[in-house]
N, CA, C and O of each residue as an XYZ file, in Angstrom:
904
protein
N      27.594   -141.693    -74.310
C      27.731   -141.536    -72.995
C      29.214   -141.291    -72.708
O      30.079   -141.940    -73.296
N      29.546   -140.216    -71.670
C      30.895   -140.231    -71.100
C      31.156   -141.166    -69.951
O      30.268   -141.346    -69.117
N      32.140   -141.680    -69.870
C      32.240   -142.623    -68.582
C      33.427   -142.128    -67.794
O      34.472   -141.842    -68.379
N      33.290   -142.006    -66.345
C      34.442   -141.484    -65.733
C      35.602   -142.751    -65.835
O      35.311   -143.943    -65.930
N      36.850   -142.240    -65.795
C      38.017   -142.881    -66.177
C      38.259   -143.720    -64.786
O      38.094   -143.253    -63.659
N      38.659   -144.982    -65.081
C      38.980   -145.830    -63.884
C      40.470   -145.406    -63.413
O      41.369   -145.398    -64.254
N      40.709   -145.083    -62.178
C      41.857   -144.587    -61.430
C      42.540   -145.653    -60.830
O      41.968   -146.184    -59.878
N      43.891   -146.188    -61.249
C      44.475   -147.304    -60.465
C      45.691   -146.720    -60.005
O      46.606   -146.751    -60.828
N      45.993   -146.072    -58.641
C      47.105   -145.860    -58.167
C      48.127   -147.149    -58.085
O      47.837   -148.335    -57.927
N      49.319   -146.578    -58.233
C      50.582   -147.554    -58.074
C      50.652   -148.125    -56.568
O      50.586   -147.482    -55.520
N      50.786   -149.347    -56.730
C      50.997   -150.097    -55.586
C      52.269   -150.248    -54.914
O      53.224   -150.721    -55.531
N      52.379   -149.852    -53.582
C      53.806   -150.205    -52.971
C      53.713   -151.198    -52.137
O      52.628   -151.405    -51.594
N      54.847   -152.028    -51.858
C      54.786   -153.342    -51.497
C      55.936   -153.570    -50.459
O      55.900   -154.559    -49.728
N      56.898   -152.710    -50.393
C      57.830   -152.858    -49.688
C      58.611   -151.666    -49.115
O      58.708   -150.728    -49.906
N      59.183   -151.494    -47.926
C      59.888   -150.410    -47.436
C      60.575   -149.387    -48.465
O      60.498   -148.162    -48.375
N      61.198   -150.036    -49.368
C      61.829   -149.376    -50.351
C      60.925   -148.443    -51.222
O      61.172   -147.290    -51.578
N      59.760   -149.247    -51.498
C      58.595   -148.528    -52.284
C      58.153   -147.270    -51.558
O      57.980   -146.197    -52.138
N      57.970   -147.473    -50.182
C      57.646   -146.461    -49.460
C      58.525   -145.344    -49.360
O      58.114   -144.188    -49.460
N      59.760   -145.653    -49.158
C      60.797   -144.774    -49.366
C      60.817   -143.787    -50.553
O      60.966   -142.565    -50.562
N      60.620   -144.683    -51.561
C      60.928   -143.962    -52.829
C      59.603   -143.114    -53.307
O      59.768   -142.176    -54.087
N      58.503   -143.394    -52.913
C      57.328   -142.535    -53.266
C      57.097   -141.424    -52.490
O      56.228   -140.615    -52.814
N      57.813   -141.279    -51.442
C      58.115   -139.782    -50.903
C      56.831   -139.519    -49.786
O      56.706   -138.477    -49.143
N      55.932   -140.668    -49.706
C      54.909   -140.273    -48.708
C      55.285   -139.776    -47.364
O      56.235   -140.408    -46.902
N      54.914   -139.009    -46.734
C      55.262   -138.243    -45.443
C      56.650   -137.820    -45.495
O      57.328   -137.874    -44.470
N      57.154   -137.391    -46.623
C      58.295   -136.987    -46.434
C      58.530   -135.478    -47.020
O      57.905   -135.247    -48.055
N      59.388   -134.355    -46.477
C      60.220   -134.600    -45.443
C      59.651   -134.124    -44.109
O      58.493   -133.717    -44.015
N      60.447   -134.183    -43.142
C      60.031   -133.619    -41.918
C      59.679   -132.240    -41.951
O      60.431   -131.552    -42.642
N      58.707   -131.635    -41.372
C      57.909   -132.170    -40.251
C      56.748   -132.794    -40.691
O      55.798   -132.772    -39.908
N      56.594   -133.386    -41.841
C      55.164   -134.085    -42.296
C      54.940   -135.190    -41.337
O      55.819   -135.757    -40.689
N      53.616   -135.446    -41.313
C      53.239   -136.342    -40.242
C      52.777   -137.795    -40.766
O      52.504   -138.738    -40.024
N      52.735   -137.813    -42.313
C      52.141   -138.984    -42.871
C      52.924   -140.748    -42.391
O      52.332   -141.826    -42.351
N      54.020   -140.534    -42.168
C      54.732   -141.631    -42.058
C      54.215   -142.063    -40.525
O      53.525   -143.071    -40.375
N      54.568   -141.300    -39.514
C      53.706   -141.469    -38.041
C      52.581   -141.959    -38.173
O      52.331   -142.998    -37.562
N      51.680   -141.408    -38.931
C      50.111   -141.771    -39.007
C      50.147   -143.124    -39.381
O      49.552   -143.947    -38.684
N      50.844   -143.513    -40.518
C      50.980   -144.779    -41.121
C      51.278   -145.831    -39.986
O      50.502   -146.762    -39.772
N      52.528   -145.627    -39.215
C      52.804   -146.501    -38.308
C      51.612   -146.705    -37.108
O      51.225   -147.822    -36.769
N      51.206   -145.704    -36.647
C      50.276   -145.803    -35.589
C      48.865   -146.694    -36.526
O      48.235   -147.568    -35.932
N      48.619   -146.432    -37.579
C      47.297   -147.074    -38.189
C      47.657   -148.609    -38.219
O      46.892   -149.488    -37.822
N      49.120   -148.858    -38.823
C      49.275   -150.322    -39.012
C      49.202   -150.950    -37.706
O      48.696   -152.070    -37.629
N      49.688   -150.312    -36.570
C      49.712   -151.106    -35.313
C      48.887   -151.015    -34.434
O      48.866   -151.758    -33.453
N      47.914   -149.900    -34.697
C      46.744   -149.821    -33.528
C      45.391   -149.775    -34.246
O      44.367   -149.968    -33.590
N      45.337   -149.532    -35.549
C      44.073   -149.509    -36.237
C      43.630   -150.763    -36.779
O      42.412   -150.947    -36.760
N      44.359   -151.663    -37.258
C      44.031   -152.697    -37.988
C      44.828   -153.967    -37.406
O      45.803   -153.847    -36.665
N      44.313   -155.164    -37.817
C      44.939   -156.408    -37.618
C      44.847   -157.408    -38.804
O      43.788   -157.449    -39.430
N      45.710   -158.086    -39.103
C      45.597   -159.077    -40.070
C      45.746   -160.325    -39.755
O      46.697   -160.616    -39.029
N      44.895   -161.306    -40.196
C      45.030   -162.562    -39.692
C      45.817   -163.429    -40.652
O      46.390   -162.949    -41.630
N      45.833   -164.886    -40.310
C      46.761   -165.617    -41.225
C      46.308   -165.709    -42.577
O      47.113   -165.972    -43.471
N      44.765   -165.464    -42.876
C      44.504   -165.784    -44.192
C      44.571   -164.675    -45.061
O      44.085   -164.734    -46.191
N      45.364   -163.263    -44.449
C      45.568   -162.077    -45.006
C      44.309   -161.384    -44.990
O      44.234   -160.411    -45.740
N      43.320   -161.674    -44.305
C      42.263   -160.676    -44.058
C      42.493   -159.404    -43.304
O      43.432   -159.487    -42.512
N      41.838   -158.165    -43.345
C      42.318   -157.138    -42.633
C      41.106   -156.852    -41.957
O      40.053   -156.783    -42.590
N      41.159   -156.654    -40.554
C      39.980   -156.323    -39.745
C      40.325   -155.122    -38.939
O      41.484   -154.814    -38.661
N      39.157   -154.386    -38.537
C      39.192   -153.150    -37.794
C      39.452   -153.241    -36.342
O      39.017   -154.157    -35.644
N      40.053   -152.429    -35.981
C      40.294   -152.006    -34.493
C      39.590   -151.070    -34.238
O      39.388   -151.165    -33.028
N      38.959   -150.012    -34.696
C      38.103   -149.054    -34.708
C      37.209   -148.803    -35.904
O      37.418   -149.260    -37.027
N      36.122   -147.978    -35.529
C      35.074   -147.857    -36.666
C      35.096   -146.662    -37.104
O      34.809   -145.745    -36.335
N      35.427   -146.421    -38.380
C      35.486   -145.165    -39.024
C      34.234   -144.361    -39.217
O      34.226   -143.150    -39.437
N      33.191   -145.120    -39.121
C      31.860   -144.707    -39.475
C      31.342   -143.790    -38.223
O      30.533   -142.876    -38.387
N      31.928   -144.157    -36.892
C      31.933   -143.431    -35.800
C      32.638   -142.159    -35.634
O      32.528   -141.418    -34.657
N      33.441   -141.946    -36.766
C      34.430   -140.607    -36.594
C      35.332   -140.519    -35.460
O      35.622   -139.518    -34.805
N      35.716   -141.671    -35.333
C      36.952   -142.006    -34.209
C      38.083   -141.556    -34.759
O      38.164   -141.571    -35.987
N      39.181   -141.065    -33.966
C      40.612   -140.577    -34.588
C      40.354   -139.689    -35.800
O      41.231   -139.669    -36.663
N      39.279   -138.966    -35.967
C      39.181   -138.009    -37.072
C      38.865   -138.721    -38.356
O      38.945   -138.121    -39.427
N      38.541   -139.873    -38.289
C      38.062   -140.619    -39.612
C      36.707   -139.747    -39.974
O      35.953   -139.361    -39.080
N      36.468   -139.469    -41.398
C      35.322   -139.108    -42.031
C      35.269   -139.415    -43.349
O      36.281   -139.677    -44.000
N      33.948   -139.401    -43.889
C      33.690   -139.923    -45.346
C      34.421   -139.309    -46.425
O      34.653   -138.104    -46.326
N      34.841   -139.966    -47.483
C      35.673   -139.440    -48.350
C      34.651   -139.557    -49.533
O      34.149   -140.658    -49.758
N      34.326   -138.486    -50.286
C      33.219   -138.740    -51.429
C      33.961   -139.344    -52.754
O      33.352   -140.130    -53.480
N      35.031   -139.024    -52.981
C      35.768   -139.376    -54.220
C      35.191   -138.749    -55.355
O      34.888   -139.410    -56.349
N      35.017   -137.538    -55.284
C      34.683   -136.700    -56.442
C      35.582   -136.694    -57.640
O      36.680   -137.245    -57.561
N      35.182   -136.095    -58.772
C      36.307   -135.825    -59.894
C      37.027   -134.695    -59.539
O      36.485   -133.629    -59.249
N      38.397   -134.907    -59.550
C      39.455   -133.748    -59.620
C      39.289   -133.250    -60.893
O      39.300   -132.030    -61.064
N      39.152   -133.941    -61.727
C      39.160   -133.028    -63.278
C      38.196   -134.035    -64.054
O      37.974   -135.188    -63.685
N      37.566   -133.316    -65.381
C      36.614   -133.923    -66.008
C      36.738   -135.412    -66.210
O      37.732   -135.871    -66.772
N      35.683   -136.245    -65.735
C      35.589   -137.707    -65.643
C      36.761   -138.527    -65.093
O      36.920   -139.719    -65.356
N      37.633   -137.744    -64.248
C      38.708   -138.539    -63.433
C      38.356   -138.465    -61.966
O      38.027   -137.380    -61.487
N      38.405   -139.505    -61.262
C      38.478   -139.510    -59.772
C      39.894   -140.031    -59.300
O      40.653   -140.687    -60.013
N      40.138   -139.647    -58.000
C      41.416   -139.956    -57.456
C      41.550   -141.485    -57.149
O      42.639   -142.056    -57.217
N      40.220   -142.210    -56.759
C      40.267   -143.706    -56.610
C      39.326   -144.236    -57.252
O      38.291   -143.625    -57.515
N      39.585   -145.627    -57.646
C      38.292   -146.231    -58.344
C      36.981   -146.223    -57.666
O      36.988   -145.996    -56.456
N      35.920   -146.424    -58.230
C      34.563   -146.500    -57.748
C      34.560   -147.951    -57.164
O      35.113   -148.923    -57.679
N      33.950   -147.934    -56.175
C      33.763   -149.158    -55.499
C      32.178   -149.131    -54.708
O      31.511   -148.130    -54.446
N      31.853   -150.520    -54.445
C      30.548   -150.215    -53.852
C      30.551   -150.282    -52.230
O      29.545   -150.620    -51.607
N      31.645   -149.965    -51.668
C      31.765   -149.432    -50.226
C      32.141   -147.801    -50.033
O      32.506   -147.001    -50.894
N      31.925   -147.601    -48.614
C      32.271   -145.915    -48.412
C      33.670   -145.811    -48.089
O      34.191   -146.514    -47.223
N      34.372   -144.836    -48.857
C      35.493   -144.527    -48.305
C      35.734   -143.523    -47.153
O      35.039   -142.513    -47.037
N      36.671   -143.811    -46.363
C      36.861   -143.079    -45.239
C      38.362   -142.575    -44.949
O      39.326   -143.334    -45.047
N      38.462   -141.282    -44.599
C      39.656   -140.463    -44.656
C      40.219   -140.345    -43.491
O      39.377   -140.071    -42.636
N      41.453   -140.446    -43.015
C      42.122   -140.107    -42.015
C      43.608   -139.211    -42.126
O      44.490   -139.228    -42.984
N      43.474   -138.533    -41.026
C      44.894   -137.913    -41.207
C      44.652   -136.250    -40.965
O      45.609   -135.618    -40.518
N      43.596   -135.655    -41.206
C      43.283   -134.413    -40.957
C      43.465   -134.120    -39.320
O      42.715   -134.449    -38.400
N      44.481   -133.528    -39.291
C      44.447   -133.075    -37.614
C      43.693   -131.955    -37.002
O      43.791   -131.557    -35.841
N      42.913   -131.495    -37.959
C      42.085   -130.293    -37.442
C      40.643   -131.261    -37.666
O      39.643   -130.548    -37.746
N      40.444   -132.325    -37.747
C      38.906   -132.795    -37.801
C      38.452   -133.362    -36.357
O      39.134   -133.840    -35.450
N      37.144   -133.155    -36.457
C      36.642   -133.645    -34.977
C      37.348   -135.056    -34.681
O      37.664   -135.849    -35.568
N      37.518   -135.222    -33.532
C      38.059   -136.744    -33.059
C      39.611   -136.909    -33.418
O      40.177   -137.956    -33.104
N      40.314   -135.868    -34.082
C      41.686   -136.194    -34.229
C      42.500   -136.085    -33.054
O      43.626   -136.579    -32.998
N      41.930   -135.414    -32.057
C      42.560   -135.272    -30.699
C      42.758   -136.467    -30.135
O      43.472   -136.531    -29.134
N      42.165   -137.624    -30.675
C      42.293   -138.844    -30.001
C      43.929   -139.560    -30.607
O      44.476   -140.501    -30.034
N      44.370   -139.020    -31.580
C      45.501   -139.448    -32.179
C      46.714   -139.297    -31.170
O      46.671   -138.311    -30.435
N      47.827   -140.187    -31.045
C      48.924   -140.111    -30.091
C      49.660   -138.550    -30.468
O      49.501   -137.915    -31.510
N      50.405   -138.213    -29.415
C      51.050   -136.979    -29.555
C      52.088   -136.938    -30.693
O      52.315   -135.968    -31.416
N      52.665   -138.114    -30.735
C      54.023   -138.076    -31.873
C      53.274   -137.695    -33.386
O      53.868   -137.126    -34.301
N      51.909   -138.118    -33.430
C      51.483   -137.915    -34.810
C      50.937   -136.437    -34.885
O      50.811   -136.057    -36.049
N      50.624   -135.617    -34.037
C      50.050   -134.390    -33.963
C      51.082   -133.286    -33.488
O      50.693   -132.128    -33.341
N      52.349   -133.632    -33.256
C      53.162   -132.788    -32.353
C      53.593   -131.572    -33.214
O      53.871   -130.517    -32.645
N      53.665   -131.688    -34.688
C      54.134   -130.626    -35.525
C      53.045   -129.902    -36.294
O      53.364   -129.161    -37.224
N      51.679   -130.092    -35.927
C      50.818   -129.247    -36.641
C      50.440   -127.943    -35.916
O      49.584   -127.743    -35.054
N      51.335   -127.098    -36.517
C      51.123   -125.747    -35.829
C      50.236   -124.742    -36.305
O      50.107   -123.711    -35.645
N      49.510   -124.931    -37.530
C      48.695   -124.129    -38.120
C      49.111   -123.454    -39.061
O      48.287   -123.004    -39.857
N      50.586   -123.178    -39.247
C      50.847   -122.238    -39.950
C      51.442   -122.688    -41.528
O      51.636   -121.895    -42.449
N      51.683   -124.263    -41.567
C      51.990   -124.655    -42.746
C      51.286   -125.768    -43.141
O      51.490   -126.823    -42.542
N      50.279   -125.706    -44.288
C      49.590   -126.727    -44.502
C      50.202   -128.055    -44.816
O      49.544   -129.065    -44.569
N      51.345   -128.149    -45.315
C      52.257   -129.103    -45.721
C      52.341   -130.278    -44.503
O      52.304   -131.502    -44.628
N      52.474   -129.417    -43.223
C      52.450   -130.146    -42.012
C      51.149   -130.964    -41.804
O      51.165   -131.895    -40.998
N      50.202   -130.708    -42.384
C      48.852   -131.563    -42.068
C      48.286   -132.007    -43.676
O      47.142   -131.851    -44.105
N      49.244   -132.491    -44.263
C      48.805   -132.500    -45.944
C      48.505   -134.076    -45.996
O      47.621   -134.387    -46.794
N      49.061   -135.049    -45.321
C      48.965   -136.442    -45.607
C      47.901   -137.028    -44.906
O      47.556   -136.726    -43.764
N      47.260   -138.102    -45.822
C      45.985   -138.849    -45.567
C      46.335   -140.213    -45.853
O      47.301   -140.636    -46.489
N      45.315   -140.898    -45.231
C      45.182   -142.542    -45.254
C      43.729   -142.549    -45.540
O      42.972   -141.895    -44.823
N      43.238   -143.326    -46.657
C      42.084   -143.642    -47.195
C      41.648   -145.024    -47.145
O      42.306   -145.814    -47.821
N      40.704   -145.455    -46.503
C      40.199   -146.868    -46.373
C      38.873   -147.180    -46.959
O      38.039   -146.275    -46.913
N      38.538   -148.303    -47.502
C      37.349   -148.734    -47.770
C      36.798   -149.501    -46.727
O      37.590   -150.312    -46.248
N      35.474   -149.478    -46.150
C      35.077   -150.301    -44.942
C      34.133   -151.223    -45.598
O      33.132   -150.741    -46.127
N      34.330   -152.453    -45.622
C      33.650   -153.423    -46.133
C      32.495   -154.072    -45.281
O      31.747   -154.939    -45.732
N      32.420   -153.523    -43.901
C      31.241   -154.125    -43.076
C      31.850   -155.017    -42.200
O      33.050   -155.242    -42.358
N      31.255   -155.548    -41.332
C      31.665   -156.622    -40.597
C      33.081   -156.513    -39.958
O      33.819   -157.498    -39.911
N      33.433   -155.345    -39.487
C      34.940   -155.091    -38.999
C      35.821   -155.298    -39.989
O      36.916   -155.663    -39.561
N      35.749   -155.202    -41.123
C      36.789   -155.597    -42.166
C      37.037   -154.287    -42.995
O      36.165   -153.475    -43.306
N      38.152   -154.231    -43.251
C      38.673   -153.082    -44.323
C      39.064   -153.649    -45.553
O      39.476   -154.808    -45.580
N      38.973   -152.867    -46.717
C      39.334   -153.414    -48.012
C      40.322   -152.967    -48.411
O      41.387   -153.370    -47.943
N      40.288   -151.874    -49.524
C      41.847   -151.444    -50.046
C      42.269   -150.120    -49.016
O      41.456   -149.411    -48.424
N      43.483   -150.016    -48.981
C      44.012   -148.569    -48.216
C      44.914   -148.155    -49.268
O      45.585   -148.805    -50.071
N      44.741   -146.686    -49.031
C      45.404   -145.788    -49.865
C      46.199   -144.839    -48.985
O      45.866   -144.502    -47.849
N      47.358   -144.422    -49.679
C      48.136   -143.213    -49.017
C      47.833   -141.910    -50.020
O      47.698   -142.127    -51.224
N      47.737   -140.680    -49.542
C      47.620   -139.745    -50.496
C      48.139   -138.575    -49.690
O      48.446   -138.629    -48.499
N      48.210   -137.392    -50.560
C      48.778   -136.186    -49.977
C      48.126   -134.929    -50.801
O      48.005   -134.887    -52.025
N      47.716   -133.875    -49.833
C      47.071   -132.742    -50.663
C      48.156   -132.075    -51.667
O      49.365   -131.895    -51.524
N      47.401   -131.821    -52.579
C      48.361   -131.048    -53.688
C      48.147   -129.470    -53.480
O      49.004   -128.716    -53.942
N      47.241   -129.038    -52.927
C      47.272   -127.758    -52.434
C      46.265   -127.510    -51.385
O      46.161   -128.491    -50.649
N      45.522   -126.573    -51.080
C      44.664   -126.413    -49.807
C      43.152   -127.398    -49.984
O      42.532   -127.886    -49.039
N      42.829   -127.504    -51.284
C      41.424   -128.269    -51.637
C      41.821   -129.457    -52.258
O      40.959   -130.328    -52.139
N      42.966   -129.861    -52.972
C      42.807   -131.011    -53.706
C      43.971   -132.252    -53.379
O      45.094   -131.946    -52.977
N      43.649   -133.377    -53.555
C      44.651   -134.328    -53.468
C      45.426   -134.472    -54.793
O      44.905   -134.146    -55.860
N      46.839   -135.029    -54.700
C      47.627   -135.022    -55.820
C      47.528   -136.675    -56.303
O      47.876   -137.641    -55.624
N      46.990   -136.693    -57.580
C      46.858   -138.414    -57.824
C      48.312   -138.853    -58.146
O      48.625   -140.042    -58.086
N      49.169   -137.914    -58.478
C      50.515   -138.480    -58.617
C      51.218   -138.841    -57.256
O      52.323   -139.384    -57.253
N      50.615   -138.554    -56.219
C      51.167   -138.927    -54.964
C      50.203   -139.735    -54.168
O      50.088   -139.545    -52.957
N      49.502   -140.634    -54.810
C      48.376   -141.319    -54.365
C      48.843   -142.785    -54.402
O      49.199   -143.163    -55.518
N      48.910   -143.628    -53.467
C      49.456   -144.865    -53.389
C      48.345   -146.113    -52.981
O      47.432   -145.825    -52.207
N      48.427   -147.184    -53.399
C      47.767   -148.314    -52.847
C      48.862   -149.290    -52.041
O      49.706   -150.011    -52.572
N      48.634   -149.126    -50.734
C      49.608   -149.874    -49.828
C      49.034   -151.196    -49.821
O      47.813   -151.341    -49.888
N      49.905   -152.262    -49.737
C      49.765   -153.632    -49.980
C      49.692   -154.220    -48.515
O      50.440   -153.702    -47.686
N      48.887   -155.222    -48.125
C      48.732   -156.037    -46.803
C      50.297   -156.352    -46.163
O      50.662   -156.088    -45.018
N      51.019   -156.923    -47.124
C      52.443   -157.253    -46.966
C      53.094   -156.238    -46.400
O      53.692   -156.495    -45.355
N      53.152   -154.646    -47.013
C      53.800   -153.918    -46.449
C      53.216   -153.283    -45.119
O      53.890   -152.561    -44.384
N      51.998   -153.599    -44.905
C      51.438   -153.167    -43.505
C      51.777   -154.170    -42.435
O      51.784   -153.831    -41.251
N      52.092   -155.542    -42.864
C      52.674   -156.501    -41.892
C      54.190   -156.102    -41.588
O      54.750   -156.128    -40.492
N      54.654   -155.772    -42.678
C      56.346   -155.306    -42.335
C      56.216   -154.213    -41.626
O      57.062   -154.308    -40.737
N      55.661   -153.258    -41.512
C      55.566   -151.937    -40.686
C      55.277   -152.389    -39.226
O      55.904   -151.915    -38.278
N      54.235   -153.387    -39.073
C      54.000   -154.061    -37.697
C      54.973   -154.576    -37.123
O      55.007   -154.629    -35.894
N      56.022   -155.089    -37.944
C      57.063   -156.017    -37.337
C      58.252   -155.015    -36.847
O      59.280   -155.533    -36.410
N      58.148   -153.682    -36.901
C      59.176   -152.928    -36.397
C      58.835   -152.770    -34.772
O      57.669   -152.613    -34.409
N      59.888   -152.821    -33.866
C      59.622   -152.584    -32.540
C      59.183   -151.312    -31.941
O      58.600   -151.297    -30.857
N      59.440   -150.254    -32.605
C      58.978   -149.106    -32.157
C      59.116   -148.027    -33.510
O      59.566   -148.352    -34.609
N      58.680   -146.854    -33.181
C      58.287   -145.843    -34.300
C      59.841   -145.414    -34.638
O      60.135   -145.351    -35.831
N      60.741   -145.149    -33.768
C      62.150   -144.763    -34.215
C      62.765   -145.593    -35.229
O      63.295   -145.118    -36.233
N      62.704   -146.711    -34.999
C      63.388   -147.626    -35.768
C      62.520   -147.561    -37.345
O      63.108   -147.385    -38.412
N      61.380   -147.701    -37.242
C      60.592   -147.522    -38.702
C      61.054   -146.232    -39.301
O      61.591   -146.347    -40.403
N      60.969   -145.189    -38.870
C      61.326   -143.708    -39.449
C      62.650   -143.950    -40.044
O      62.824   -143.736    -41.243
N      63.701   -144.431    -39.199
C      65.008   -144.590    -39.168
C      65.158   -145.252    -40.693
O      65.861   -144.694    -41.536
N      64.520   -146.348    -40.945
C      64.625   -147.373    -41.811
C      64.213   -146.621    -43.085
O      64.892   -146.695    -44.109
N      63.003   -145.843    -42.996
C      62.416   -145.152    -44.132
C      63.117   -144.003    -44.648
O      62.787   -143.468    -45.706
N      64.281   -143.525    -43.777
C      64.852   -142.207    -44.019
C      64.424   -141.046    -43.988
O      64.854   -140.087    -44.631
N      63.248   -141.081    -42.974
C      62.711   -140.105    -42.192
C      63.685   -139.208    -41.250
O      63.859   -139.487    -40.064
N      64.331   -138.055    -41.923
C      65.207   -137.190    -40.998
C      64.732   -136.348    -40.250
O      64.419   -135.282    -40.780
N      64.552   -136.473    -39.076
C      64.063   -135.439    -38.139
C      65.192   -134.283    -37.801
O      66.321   -134.575    -37.407
N      64.686   -132.789    -38.029
C      65.365   -131.886    -37.698
C      65.567   -131.504    -36.308
O      64.900   -130.601    -35.802
N      66.523   -132.198    -35.619
C      66.716   -132.142    -34.165
C      67.202   -130.773    -33.760
O      67.199   -130.431    -32.577
N      67.714   -129.806    -34.955
C      67.824   -128.589    -34.154
C      66.652   -127.601    -33.817
O      66.711   -126.663    -33.021
N      65.597   -127.982    -34.561
C      64.223   -127.110    -34.333
C      63.336   -127.823    -33.465
O      62.470   -127.213    -32.837
N      63.510   -129.352    -33.355
C      62.408   -130.001    -32.362
C      62.228   -129.256    -30.908
O      61.152   -129.059    -30.343
N      63.392   -128.930    -30.489
C      63.263   -128.364    -29.047
C      63.358   -126.854    -28.664
O      63.649   -126.376    -27.568
N      63.066   -126.262    -29.744
C      62.970   -124.854    -29.863
C      61.754   -124.360    -28.875
O      60.621   -124.727    -29.184
N      61.890   -123.715    -27.945
C      60.497   -123.149    -27.264
C      59.551   -122.649    -27.875
O      59.809   -121.713    -28.632
N      58.174   -123.107    -27.742
C      57.200   -122.280    -28.598
C      57.140   -120.923    -28.777
O      56.622   -120.350    -29.735
N      57.803   -120.308    -27.619
C      57.718   -118.690    -27.540
C      58.571   -118.119    -28.340
O      58.461   -116.909    -28.539
N      59.676   -118.920    -29.012
C      60.592   -118.516    -30.022
C      59.948   -118.625    -31.636
O      60.272   -117.977    -32.632
N      58.911   -119.707    -31.476
C      58.424   -119.850    -32.719
C      57.186   -119.122    -33.251
O      56.764   -119.320    -34.390
N      56.612   -118.261    -32.374
C      55.815   -117.548    -32.662
C      55.940   -116.489    -33.660
O      57.010   -115.885    -33.735
N      54.843   -116.157    -34.533
C      54.975   -115.279    -35.544
C      53.998   -114.096    -35.315
O      52.816   -114.315    -35.050
N      54.438   -112.993    -35.407
C      53.508   -111.658    -35.345
C      52.652   -111.555    -36.381
O      53.193   -111.546    -37.486
N      51.337   -111.467    -36.351
C      50.379   -111.309    -37.402
C      49.947   -109.751    -37.385
O      49.309   -109.318    -36.427
N      50.270   -109.013    -38.348
C      49.583   -107.756    -38.748
C      48.307   -107.662    -38.721
O      47.682   -108.634    -39.145
N      47.599   -106.554    -38.253
C      46.283   -106.653    -38.641
C      45.854   -106.950    -39.930
O      44.950   -107.761    -40.129
N      46.433   -106.355    -40.827
C      45.933   -106.714    -42.181
C      46.099   -107.742    -42.755
O      45.659   -107.915    -43.891
N      46.886   -108.807    -41.983
C      47.077   -109.920    -42.286
C      46.179   -111.246    -41.656
O      46.195   -112.433    -41.981
N      45.592   -110.701    -40.878
C      44.587   -111.528    -39.837
C      43.725   -112.246    -40.830
O      43.711   -113.475    -40.893
N      42.983   -111.447    -41.632
C      41.977   -112.173    -42.281
C      42.455   -113.403    -43.276
O      41.866   -114.482    -43.350
N      43.537   -113.067    -43.965
C      44.295   -113.952    -44.868
C      44.903   -115.270    -44.081
O      44.866   -116.396    -44.575
N      45.465   -114.975    -42.797
C      45.811   -116.113    -41.884
C      44.615   -116.869    -41.618
O      44.569   -118.083    -41.818
N      43.609   -116.175    -41.159
C      42.426   -116.946    -40.720
C      41.770   -117.891    -41.827
O      41.374   -119.024    -41.555
N      41.687   -117.302    -43.147
C      41.423   -118.229    -44.351
C      42.244   -119.273    -44.509
O      41.828   -120.406    -44.750
N      43.388   -118.989    -44.394
C      44.248   -120.423    -44.818
C      44.254   -121.369    -43.676
O      44.410   -122.575    -43.871
N      44.101   -120.903    -42.575
C      43.664   -122.074    -41.328
C      42.488   -122.627    -41.524
O      42.351   -123.813    -41.223
N      41.581   -122.012    -41.975
C      40.146   -122.520    -42.317
C      40.287   -123.509    -43.456
O      39.608   -124.535    -43.415
N      40.977   -123.323    -44.303
C      40.985   -124.027    -45.636
C      41.629   -125.487    -45.421
O      41.305   -126.460    -46.102
N      42.613   -125.513    -44.355
C      43.168   -126.932    -43.942
C      42.460   -127.646    -42.910
O      42.769   -128.784    -42.558
N      41.357   -126.867    -42.347
C      40.729   -127.435    -41.150
C      39.862   -128.690    -41.935
O      39.564   -129.602    -41.163
N      39.478   -128.846    -43.141
C      38.520   -129.969    -43.695
C      39.039   -130.293    -44.901
O      39.801   -129.491    -45.442
N      38.749   -131.399    -45.466
C      39.285   -131.857    -46.607
C      38.059   -131.956    -47.740
O      36.932   -132.421    -47.569
N      38.574   -131.432    -48.827
C      37.591   -130.966    -50.002
C      38.107   -131.648    -51.466
O      39.240   -131.383    -51.870
N      37.334   -132.420    -52.132
C      37.896   -133.001    -53.192
C      36.710   -132.394    -54.293
O      35.694   -133.035    -54.561
N      37.002   -131.142    -54.835
C      36.158   -130.445    -55.525
C      35.670   -130.984    -56.867
O      36.473   -131.251    -57.762
N      34.422   -131.136    -57.000
C      33.743   -131.914    -58.170
C      33.965   -131.022    -59.435
O      33.760   -129.813    -59.334
N      34.359   -131.543    -60.579
C      34.111   -130.442    -61.778
C      32.755   -130.399    -62.502
O      32.002   -131.373    -62.490
N      32.515   -129.463    -63.016
C      31.063   -129.264    -63.697
C      31.009   -130.006    -64.893
O      29.983   -129.834    -65.550
N      32.068   -130.991    -65.466
C      31.737   -131.711    -66.684
C      31.926   -133.128    -66.055
O      31.993   -134.100    -66.808
N      31.996   -133.246    -65.001
C      32.162   -134.878    -64.220
C      30.967   -135.543    -64.616
O      29.940   -135.145    -64.066
N      30.871   -136.423    -65.409
C      29.785   -137.491    -65.442
C      29.955   -138.441    -64.509
O      30.712   -139.367    -64.802
N      29.432   -138.439    -63.451
C      29.355   -139.308    -62.626
C      28.319   -139.066    -61.079
O      28.018   -137.934    -60.701
N      28.041   -139.875    -60.605
C      27.093   -139.954    -59.311
C      27.871   -139.380    -58.077
O      28.435   -140.150    -57.300
N      27.901   -137.874    -57.884
C      28.209   -137.512    -56.528
C      27.413   -136.822    -55.906
O      26.596   -136.091    -56.465
N      27.534   -136.956    -54.557
C      26.581   -136.310    -53.561
C      27.369   -135.190    -52.909
O      28.392   -135.663    -52.413
N      27.281   -133.996    -52.742
C      27.792   -133.078    -52.021
C      27.329   -132.806    -50.698
O      26.174   -132.403    -50.559
N      28.133   -132.985    -49.622
C      27.507   -132.823    -48.484
C      27.974   -131.333    -47.669
O      27.470   -131.039    -46.585
């Protein structure tokens, strides 16, 4: 009998760890802004270090949707198997993602999938309580990168909550905003698409509108394809 390998992403516990792991970097990726919003608006941590929901991912608010944790190659999964549902957050094209604040969504122009590549994955333990929280990034248009997947600690979430504003947090982490491009009018950023290129452009945009974790034919695990 072949067993699925247990995946244990590296754990990050400090701002230095967050900076070194590269999540949400470089500009204009949205992962660090998403993480700041998530830590401050979507969860709260009590004195016993228990983490509670301020929103229900099962209701697909803010673009939350189920993550199946399928095998990304034979017998290997992105995250450990647990007895709870995984939920994914961060696809700016998902239904409900329009509820996210403007500062998270502002550079999702549909032309570069890297601008919409970062995700947060959470486990829902019921009774308004989160379990583990992970950060991950798309490796390409369909798969997440196991080498860019990290388990974020409760202590780091508390540190992020301690920043008085988003700008201070981004500056500390070393997120360099390209101010030369921020204020370029939209009309200057438009790209002319030739008729022959319209199909390819449409396919690329469609590919980043949903998250897929493609199962391997040789994967020996219990996977349900929805």
